C-alpha positions as CSV (number, residue, x, y, z in Angstrom):
1,X,82.9,-135.3,-33.3
2,X,79.8,-137.5,-32.7
3,X,77.5,-138.2,-35.5
4,X,74.2,-140.3,-35.3
5,X,72.2,-141.6,-38.1
6,X,68.6,-142.7,-37.1
7,X,65.1,-142.6,-38.3
8,X,62.4,-140.1,-37.0
9,X,59.0,-141.5,-36.3
10,X,55.7,-139.6,-36.8
11,X,52.7,-141.7,-36.1
12,X,49.2,-140.3,-36.1
13,X,46.0,-142.2,-35.7
14,X,42.6,-140.4,-36.2
15,X,39.2,-141.9,-35.2
16,X,35.7,-140.2,-35.8
17,X,32.4,-141.6,-34.7
18,X,29.0,-139.9,-35.3
19,X,25.4,-140.8,-34.6
20,X,22.2,-138.8,-35.9
21,X,18.8,-139.1,-34.5
22,X,15.8,-137.8,-36.0
23,X,13.6,-137.0,-33.1
24,X,10.6,-135.7,-35.1
25,X,10.1,-134.7,-38.7
26,X,11.2,-131.2,-37.6
27,X,14.1,-131.9,-35.2
28,X,17.3,-133.8,-35.4
29,X,19.9,-134.5,-32.6
30,X,23.4,-135.7,-33.4
31,X,26.5,-136.6,-31.3
32,X,30.2,-136.9,-32.5
33,X,33.4,-138.1,-30.9
34,X,36.9,-137.7,-32.4
35,X,40.2,-138.9,-31.2
36,X,43.8,-138.3,-32.4
37,X,46.9,-139.9,-31.0
38,X,50.3,-138.8,-32.2
39,X,53.6,-140.2,-31.2
40,X,56.8,-138.5,-32.5
41,X,60.4,-139.7,-32.0
42,X,63.4,-137.5,-32.7
43,X,67.1,-138.6,-32.5
44,X,69.2,-136.3,-30.5
45,X,73.0,-135.6,-31.4
46,X,74.1,-135.5,-27.8
47,X,76.8,-137.6,-26.0
48,X,76.2,-139.2,-22.6
49,X,72.9,-141.2,-22.6
50,X,70.9,-143.8,-24.3
51,X,68.5,-144.0,-25.9
52,X,69.5,-140.8,-27.5
53,X,65.9,-140.0,-28.5
54,X,63.4,-137.3,-27.6
55,X,59.8,-138.6,-27.6
56,X,56.6,-136.5,-27.8
57,X,53.1,-137.8,-27.3
58,X,50.0,-135.8,-28.2
59,X,46.5,-136.9,-27.5
60,X,43.3,-135.0,-28.5
61,X,39.7,-136.0,-27.6
62,X,36.8,-134.0,-28.9
63,X,33.1,-134.5,-27.7
64,X,30.4,-132.7,-29.8
65,X,26.5,-132.6,-29.6
66,X,24.2,-130.6,-31.8
67,X,20.6,-130.2,-32.7
68,X,18.6,-128.6,-35.5
69,X,15.0,-127.8,-35.4
70,X,12.8,-126.5,-38.2
71,X,10.0,-124.6,-36.8
72,X,8.5,-123.5,-40.1
73,X,9.6,-123.3,-43.7
74,X,11.3,-120.0,-43.1
75,X,12.6,-120.4,-39.5
76,X,15.3,-122.8,-38.3
77,X,17.1,-123.1,-35.0
78,X,20.5,-124.8,-34.5
79,X,22.8,-125.2,-31.5
80,X,26.1,-127.1,-30.9
81,X,28.1,-127.8,-27.8
82,X,31.6,-129.1,-27.9
83,X,34.5,-130.1,-25.7
84,X,38.1,-130.4,-26.8
85,X,41.0,-131.8,-24.6
86,X,44.6,-131.9,-25.7
87,X,47.5,-133.2,-23.8
88,X,51.1,-133.2,-24.8
89,X,54.2,-134.3,-23.1
90,X,57.8,-134.5,-24.5
91,X,60.7,-136.1,-22.7
92,X,64.2,-137.2,-23.6
93,X,66.1,-140.4,-23.2
94,X,68.1,-139.1,-20.2
95,X,65.0,-138.7,-18.2
96,X,65.5,-142.2,-16.6
97,X,68.8,-141.2,-15.2
98,X,67.3,-139.3,-12.4
99,X,69.1,-136.3,-11.0
100,X,72.3,-137.1,-13.0
101,X,74.0,-133.8,-12.4
102,X,73.1,-133.5,-8.8
103,X,73.4,-137.1,-7.6
104,X,75.8,-138.8,-9.9
105,X,78.2,-135.9,-10.9
106,X,77.8,-134.1,-7.6
107,X,77.3,-130.6,-9.1
108,X,75.3,-128.4,-6.7
109,X,72.6,-126.4,-8.3
110,X,71.7,-128.8,-11.1
111,X,68.5,-130.6,-11.7
112,X,66.3,-128.0,-10.3
113,X,68.7,-126.9,-7.5
114,X,67.8,-126.9,-3.9
115,X,64.2,-125.9,-4.3
116,X,63.0,-128.2,-7.1
117,X,65.3,-131.3,-7.0
118,X,62.5,-133.3,-5.7
119,X,60.4,-132.7,-8.8
120,X,61.1,-135.6,-11.1
121,X,60.5,-133.3,-14.2
122,X,63.9,-131.7,-13.6
123,X,65.5,-135.1,-14.0
124,X,68.2,-135.8,-16.7
125,X,71.7,-134.9,-17.6
126,X,73.0,-131.3,-17.7
127,X,74.5,-130.0,-20.8
128,X,78.2,-129.2,-21.4
129,X,79.0,-127.3,-24.4
130,X,82.5,-128.4,-25.2
131,X,83.3,-126.9,-28.6
132,X,82.7,-130.3,-30.2
133,X,79.5,-132.5,-29.7
134,X,77.5,-131.4,-26.7
135,X,77.7,-133.7,-23.7
136,X,74.4,-134.1,-22.1
137,X,71.0,-132.9,-22.8
138,X,71.0,-129.4,-24.4
139,X,67.3,-129.4,-25.5
140,X,66.5,-126.4,-23.1
141,X,62.8,-126.5,-24.1
142,X,62.2,-130.0,-22.9
143,X,60.5,-131.5,-21.0
144,X,57.2,-130.1,-21.6
145,X,53.7,-130.8,-20.3
146,X,50.7,-129.1,-21.7
147,X,47.0,-129.6,-20.9
148,X,44.6,-127.5,-23.2
149,X,40.8,-127.6,-23.0
150,X,38.2,-125.7,-24.9
151,X,34.5,-125.6,-24.1
152,X,32.3,-124.2,-26.9
153,X,28.6,-123.3,-27.2
154,X,26.8,-121.8,-30.0
155,X,23.0,-121.2,-30.7
156,X,21.5,-119.6,-33.7
157,X,18.0,-118.8,-35.0
158,X,17.7,-118.2,-38.7
159,X,14.7,-116.4,-40.4
160,X,14.0,-116.0,-44.0
161,X,11.9,-113.1,-45.1
162,X,11.4,-112.6,-48.8
163,X,15.0,-112.1,-50.3
164,X,16.5,-111.6,-46.9
165,X,18.0,-113.9,-44.3
166,X,18.2,-112.9,-40.8
167,X,20.4,-114.7,-38.3
168,X,20.5,-114.2,-34.5
169,X,22.7,-116.1,-32.0
170,X,25.1,-116.4,-29.3
171,X,28.6,-117.9,-29.2
172,X,30.5,-118.8,-25.9
173,X,34.0,-120.1,-25.5
174,X,35.8,-121.1,-22.4
175,X,39.6,-121.6,-22.9
176,X,42.0,-123.1,-20.2
177,X,45.5,-124.2,-20.5
178,X,48.0,-125.7,-17.9
179,X,51.6,-125.5,-19.1
180,X,54.9,-126.4,-17.5
181,X,58.0,-125.8,-19.6
182,X,61.0,-123.9,-17.9
183,X,63.0,-123.3,-21.0
184,X,64.6,-119.8,-21.4
185,X,67.3,-121.4,-23.5
186,X,69.0,-123.3,-20.6
187,X,66.6,-126.0,-19.5
188,X,65.9,-127.4,-16.0
189,X,68.8,-129.7,-15.7
190,X,71.7,-127.1,-16.1
191,X,73.8,-125.7,-18.8
192,X,77.5,-125.0,-19.1
193,X,79.5,-123.1,-21.7
194,X,83.2,-123.1,-21.7
195,X,85.2,-120.0,-22.6
196,X,87.8,-120.2,-25.6
197,X,89.9,-117.3,-24.3
198,X,90.8,-119.1,-21.1
199,X,93.2,-121.3,-22.9
200,X,94.2,-119.0,-25.8
201,X,97.9,-117.8,-26.0
202,X,98.7,-114.7,-24.2
203,X,99.9,-112.9,-27.2
204,X,100.9,-114.0,-30.5
205,X,98.9,-114.6,-33.8
206,X,96.5,-117.3,-32.5
207,X,92.8,-116.7,-32.6
208,X,90.6,-118.7,-30.0
209,X,88.7,-121.6,-31.5
210,X,86.9,-124.7,-30.6
211,X,90.0,-126.6,-29.6
212,X,90.6,-123.9,-27.0
213,X,87.0,-124.3,-25.8
214,X,87.6,-128.1,-25.5
215,X,90.9,-127.5,-23.5
216,X,88.8,-125.3,-21.2
217,X,86.2,-128.0,-20.8
218,X,89.0,-130.5,-19.8
219,X,90.3,-128.1,-17.2
220,X,86.8,-127.1,-15.9
221,X,87.1,-123.4,-16.8
222,X,83.5,-122.6,-17.4
223,X,82.5,-119.4,-19.2
224,X,79.0,-119.4,-17.5
225,X,76.5,-121.9,-16.0
226,X,72.8,-121.4,-16.0
227,X,69.6,-123.1,-15.0
228,X,65.9,-122.5,-15.7
229,X,63.2,-123.2,-13.2
230,X,59.4,-122.7,-13.3
231,X,58.2,-121.3,-9.9
232,X,54.5,-122.0,-10.6
233,X,52.4,-123.8,-13.2
234,X,51.4,-121.5,-15.9
235,X,47.7,-121.4,-16.0
236,X,45.6,-119.5,-18.6
237,X,41.8,-119.0,-18.4
238,X,39.7,-117.0,-20.9
239,X,36.1,-116.4,-21.6
240,X,35.1,-115.4,-25.1
241,X,31.6,-114.1,-25.8
């Protein structure tokens, strides 16, 4: 059985930059920029491809402007507008193999099948569950591509009167996401499981086990084969008032 000992990497860098401008004695305007970049490496316990590492990259950029105006000792106006953009992509080390199942192994229907084989995101090595260590890439949730954006606007007026504070305002959020991830447990490359019972003794005291499953793998006696595809890019849009 295959064992791999490797280090995981989680690097994250954050940067923040802010400028304040006092336009008048009553008014202030400010702007802020924030950036985060995160790179994650995760070793994979699968046979058949090197580097045997799944990488994930996340980038976040945030742009914010705001203002505060004091109209009187008892009345203040403030407003903020911000944009947040987050992108994420995870890919495995077999991505560079191209359509390995379709072109190298010659197995029809793998790597996106007839309709999606031209999409490079379906590249990589199909997974074969042998009973021992998996041959190929069995991370059915990968690859993944995500683009999330948020546009936020708030404006408020605060009024002090005796012992009371009155606050009036409006808040608006615009949410959007583009998401590609054909997971459903099988992944876009292809997934094979092999039956234990196919090579079990017909009668007798034996109970089918992983050795029978491995024998079925050597004989090509698959229990089932499956593939996940994504027919369209998942796009979510939402207004919040």
